[in-house]
C-alpha angles and dihedrals in degrees: 000000000000121000091249091052091052090050091049092049092050091046091056094043096079097057091045092052090049091049091049092050093048091048088057090049089236127149125220089249092052093049089047091055091049098046106025091237111132118248090237091055091048091049093050091049093050093049094046097248092117132035113231120236121231090252091055093046091051091050093049094044089055093045094049095040095235131126127250089241090059093049093045094043091228096144111111113273120229112279092236091055107038094163096049115106114245111259120253104234129197101198109258092354131080126322120217123203115191110221098188125067105190137089121254134003125053120355129198129204137175115223127197121194115196126235113282130211116226129353112328124236118246108281118263108249131223133177134204141148117291144057128271138200119195128190123185114223101177137003129007121302126201110215114191103197112177105305093339124100112203127183110206123193130196109305095022117127130203128192123188147152106258091219083078108087107256142170139164138215139171102273099207140027093233096099145309124312124224125194142165124232128197113192128187130182116246109299095023106109138165113254114211110215102175112102118224117268114267113270095011100089125225100303112176121236118262110279136171091268089056096039126114107277115206141132115259 
């Protein structure tokens, strides 16, 4: 494997480990107790500020119940998209495709939740350091943010501090839901640069606080 390929694999490892932990509904503290790896080390690995050792990756793969191939993204990518990282799949549950290939700073992922049958249960919530931006591309997404229940449709955007307990689920049985996530470690924030249109004031972009709140 070339040096650049190794760097790309390590860069994508953090988001995949975070996605695997969230899928298990585990907190950094809980994983720390189970593996002996400190929460601060786990956080730095997930946000790309620290490269994981093989020993750490083996421990976390066992704890999360995923294969090394899934964490490394070594499964063959689709022929039409040779540069796209292989998705991290969780069986019949969501698939996560990392969209950034560098270490540190903001990271982007595409998530796909499969079609559900019947009314979904309230999403399981997790919390951790950082800040997150979420944009729904297709379908209806249930965002449980603290004690709020928000139903987001295609084009809706949510922004929140990830120390607030949060979780997502497909809000309706009509089909899958696809959404983009941008995650930054604490202190890494998006910086809007587009001024408001003349005569329309300084209206803020649609966020979770301004989303449509309703029960699914």
